[in-house]
C-alpha positions as a Markdown table, in Angstrom:
| # | Residue | x | y | z |
|---|---|---|---|---|
| 1 | Met | -147.2 | 165.0 | 214.8 |
| 2 | Pro | -145.6 | 162.3 | 216.9 |
| 3 | Glu | -142.6 | 161.9 | 214.6 |
| 4 | Ile | -141.5 | 165.6 | 215.2 |
| 5 | Thr | -142.3 | 165.3 | 218.9 |
| 6 | Glu | -140.2 | 162.1 | 219.3 |
| 7 | Thr | -137.3 | 163.6 | 217.3 |
| 8 | Leu | -137.2 | 166.8 | 219.3 |
| 9 | Leu | -137.4 | 164.9 | 222.6 |
| 10 | Leu | -134.5 | 162.7 | 221.6 |
| 11 | Gln | -132.4 | 165.7 | 220.5 |
| 12 | Ser | -133.3 | 167.9 | 223.5 |
| 13 | Asn | -132.9 | 165.2 | 226.3 |
| 14 | Ser | -136.1 | 166.7 | 227.6 |
| 15 | Ser | -137.8 | 165.4 | 230.7 |
| 16 | Phe | -141.2 | 165.8 | 229.1 |
| 17 | Arg | -143.0 | 162.5 | 229.2 |
| 18 | Ser | -146.3 | 163.1 | 227.5 |
| 19 | Glu | -147.2 | 164.5 | 224.1 |
| 20 | Glu | -149.8 | 166.8 | 225.7 |
| 21 | Lys | -147.0 | 168.7 | 227.5 |
| 22 | Val | -144.7 | 168.8 | 224.4 |
| 23 | Gln | -147.2 | 170.0 | 221.8 |
| 24 | Pro | -147.9 | 173.4 | 223.2 |
| 25 | Thr | -144.1 | 173.9 | 223.3 |
| 26 | Ile | -143.3 | 172.7 | 219.9 |
| 27 | Leu | -146.1 | 174.2 | 217.8 |
| 28 | Pro | -145.1 | 177.9 | 218.5 |
| 29 | Ile | -141.5 | 176.9 | 217.5 |
| 30 | Leu | -142.7 | 175.4 | 214.3 |
| 31 | Leu | -145.0 | 178.3 | 213.5 |
| 32 | Arg | -142.1 | 180.8 | 214.2 |
| 33 | Phe | -139.9 | 178.8 | 211.8 |
| 34 | Ala | -142.6 | 178.8 | 209.1 |
| 35 | Leu | -143.1 | 182.5 | 209.4 |
| 36 | Lys | -139.4 | 183.3 | 209.2 |
| 37 | Glu | -139.3 | 181.2 | 206.0 |
| 38 | Ala | -142.3 | 183.1 | 204.6 |
| 39 | Val | -140.4 | 186.4 | 205.1 |
| 40 | Lys | -137.3 | 185.0 | 203.4 |
| 41 | Lys | -139.4 | 183.7 | 200.5 |
| 42 | Lys | -141.0 | 187.1 | 200.1 |
| 43 | Met | -137.7 | 188.9 | 200.2 |
| 44 | Gly | -135.8 | 186.5 | 197.9 |
| 45 | Lys | -132.1 | 186.0 | 198.3 |
| 46 | Arg | -131.1 | 189.4 | 196.9 |
| 47 | Ile | -133.2 | 191.4 | 199.4 |
| 48 | Gln | -132.3 | 189.0 | 202.2 |
| 49 | Arg | -128.6 | 189.8 | 201.7 |
| 50 | Met | -129.5 | 193.5 | 201.9 |
| 51 | Val | -131.8 | 193.7 | 204.9 |
| 52 | Tyr | -132.5 | 190.3 | 206.6 |
| 53 | Asp | -130.2 | 191.0 | 209.6 |
| 54 | Glu | -131.8 | 194.4 | 210.2 |
| 55 | Phe | -135.2 | 192.8 | 209.9 |
| 56 | Glu | -134.3 | 190.3 | 212.6 |
| 57 | Glu | -133.0 | 193.1 | 214.8 |
| 58 | Arg | -135.7 | 195.7 | 214.4 |
| 59 | Ile | -138.9 | 193.9 | 213.3 |
| 60 | Glu | -139.0 | 190.2 | 214.0 |
| 61 | Ser | -139.5 | 190.4 | 217.8 |
| 62 | Glu | -142.4 | 192.9 | 217.4 |
| 63 | Ile | -144.3 | 190.8 | 214.9 |
| 64 | Trp | -143.6 | 187.6 | 216.7 |
| 65 | Ala | -145.0 | 189.1 | 220.0 |
| 66 | Glu | -148.2 | 189.8 | 218.1 |
| 67 | Val | -148.3 | 186.2 | 216.7 |
| 68 | Glu | -147.6 | 184.7 | 220.2 |
| 69 | Ala | -150.4 | 186.8 | 221.7 |
| 70 | Leu | -152.8 | 185.4 | 219.1 |
| 71 | His | -151.4 | 181.9 | 219.7 |
| 72 | Glu | -152.3 | 182.2 | 223.4 |
| 73 | Gln | -155.6 | 184.0 | 222.8 |
| 74 | Tyr | -156.8 | 181.2 | 220.4 |
| 75 | Asp | -155.3 | 178.3 | 222.4 |
| 76 | Gly | -152.9 | 177.5 | 219.5 |
| 77 | Asp | -155.8 | 177.1 | 217.1 |
| 78 | Ile | -154.2 | 179.4 | 214.5 |
| 79 | Asp | -152.5 | 178.8 | 211.1 |
| 80 | Tyr | -151.0 | 181.0 | 208.4 |
| 81 | Asp | -150.8 | 181.4 | 204.7 |
| 82 | Gly | -147.6 | 182.7 | 203.1 |
| 83 | Pro | -146.6 | 184.8 | 200.1 |
| 84 | Glu | -146.6 | 181.9 | 197.6 |
| 85 | Asp | -148.6 | 182.4 | 194.5 |
| 86 | Lys | -148.0 | 180.2 | 191.5 |
| 87 | Gly | -149.5 | 182.7 | 189.1 |
| 88 | Glu | -147.1 | 185.5 | 190.0 |
| 89 | Ile | -143.5 | 186.4 | 189.1 |
| 90 | Asn | -141.0 | 184.1 | 191.0 |
| 91 | Gly | -144.0 | 182.3 | 192.5 |
| 92 | Ile | -144.4 | 185.0 | 195.1 |
| 93 | Asn | -147.3 | 187.4 | 195.6 |
| 94 | Gln | -146.0 | 190.7 | 194.2 |
| 95 | Gly | -148.3 | 192.8 | 196.4 |
| 96 | Glu | -147.7 | 193.7 | 200.1 |
| 97 | Lys | -148.7 | 190.4 | 201.6 |
| 98 | Val | -146.0 | 188.4 | 203.4 |
| 99 | Phe | -148.3 | 186.2 | 205.6 |
| 100 | Asn | -151.7 | 186.1 | 207.2 |
| 101 | Ile | -152.4 | 184.6 | 210.6 |
| 102 | Ile | -155.8 | 182.7 | 210.4 |
| 103 | Asn | -158.2 | 181.4 | 212.9 |
| 104 | Lys | -158.4 | 177.6 | 212.1 |
| 105 | Arg | -162.0 | 177.3 | 213.2 |
| 106 | Asn | -163.6 | 179.9 | 211.0 |
| 107 | Lys | -160.7 | 180.6 | 208.5 |
| 108 | Arg | -160.9 | 184.3 | 209.2 |
| 109 | His | -157.8 | 186.5 | 209.2 |
| 110 | Leu | -156.5 | 187.7 | 212.6 |
| 111 | Leu | -153.4 | 189.5 | 211.5 |
| 112 | Arg | -151.9 | 190.5 | 208.1 |
| 113 | Phe | -148.1 | 191.1 | 207.9 |
| 114 | His | -147.0 | 193.2 | 204.9 |
| 115 | Met | -143.9 | 194.6 | 203.2 |
| 116 | Asn | -144.1 | 197.4 | 200.7 |
| 117 | Arg | -141.4 | 199.1 | 198.6 |
| 118 | Val | -141.5 | 202.9 | 199.2 |
| 119 | Asp | -139.3 | 205.9 | 198.5 |
| 120 | Asn | -138.8 | 205.0 | 194.8 |
| 121 | Gly | -137.7 | 201.5 | 195.8 |
| 122 | Arg | -135.0 | 202.6 | 198.2 |
| 123 | Ser | -137.0 | 201.6 | 201.3 |
| 124 | Ile | -139.1 | 198.7 | 202.5 |
| 125 | Asp | -142.0 | 199.5 | 204.9 |
| 126 | Phe | -142.9 | 196.7 | 207.2 |
| 127 | His | -146.3 | 196.9 | 208.9 |
| 128 | Trp | -149.2 | 194.7 | 210.0 |
| 129 | His | -152.9 | 195.0 | 210.3 |
| 130 | Lys | -155.0 | 193.5 | 213.1 |
| 131 | Lys | -158.6 | 192.1 | 213.3 |
| 132 | Asp | -159.0 | 194.2 | 216.5 |
| 133 | Asp | -159.3 | 197.4 | 214.5 |
| 134 | Asn | -160.9 | 195.9 | 211.4 |
| 135 | Phe | -157.5 | 195.9 | 209.6 |
| 136 | Glu | -157.6 | 199.7 | 209.2 |
| 137 | Trp | -154.4 | 200.8 | 211.1 |
| 138 | His | -150.8 | 200.2 | 210.1 |
| 139 | His | -149.1 | 198.8 | 213.1 |
| 140 | Gly | -145.3 | 198.8 | 213.3 |
| 141 | Gln | -144.6 | 201.1 | 210.4 |
| 142 | Ile | -140.9 | 200.2 | 210.4 |
| 143 | Lys | -138.8 | 201.3 | 207.4 |
| 144 | Ile | -135.5 | 199.9 | 206.3 |
| 145 | Thr | -133.7 | 202.1 | 203.8 |
| 146 | Arg | -130.7 | 201.6 | 201.5 |
| 147 | Lys | -128.8 | 203.9 | 199.1 |
| 148 | Asn | -129.5 | 201.6 | 196.2 |
| 149 | Gln | -132.8 | 200.5 | 195.0 |
| 150 | Phe | -134.2 | 197.1 | 196.1 |
| 151 | Pro | -135.0 | 194.7 | 193.3 |
| 152 | Glu | -138.2 | 195.3 | 191.4 |
| 153 | His | -139.8 | 191.9 | 192.1 |
| 154 | Trp | -140.3 | 190.1 | 195.4 |
| 155 | Gly | -138.6 | 186.7 | 195.6 |
| 156 | Glu | -135.7 | 187.4 | 193.3 |
| 157 | Asp | -132.5 | 185.3 | 193.7 |
């Protein structure tokens, strides 16, 4: 990743002199950006207009704290897979999955972040599951509700 490192160093006027010091700083930023994009893809532009600001205010910091803790626990050796699915409507998984955080070494899931339409399509329930409890509990359980129904399919423009 030297190209990204060099670009960010030039833009930031940073005093970092070695890539070893920069990589641990840059990788969480890139991961956070990728996860934000995964949420936006799942929502699609219509749902983004309806709830993305509230998502950022109420949910993003909580899920990001979970991801950061895993990043530290696994020494940055984590990755993710997003909501993309070529075989689905709009190229987006139409189930709950938004993204999974994965252990790079053994490819096992560490965290699963989900969105689900509830209340006859008038609310979206955001929650996540953790490896620590064998993915049984719904953590977060944060609901965003609107008067009007949300679009029927994830990823709609």
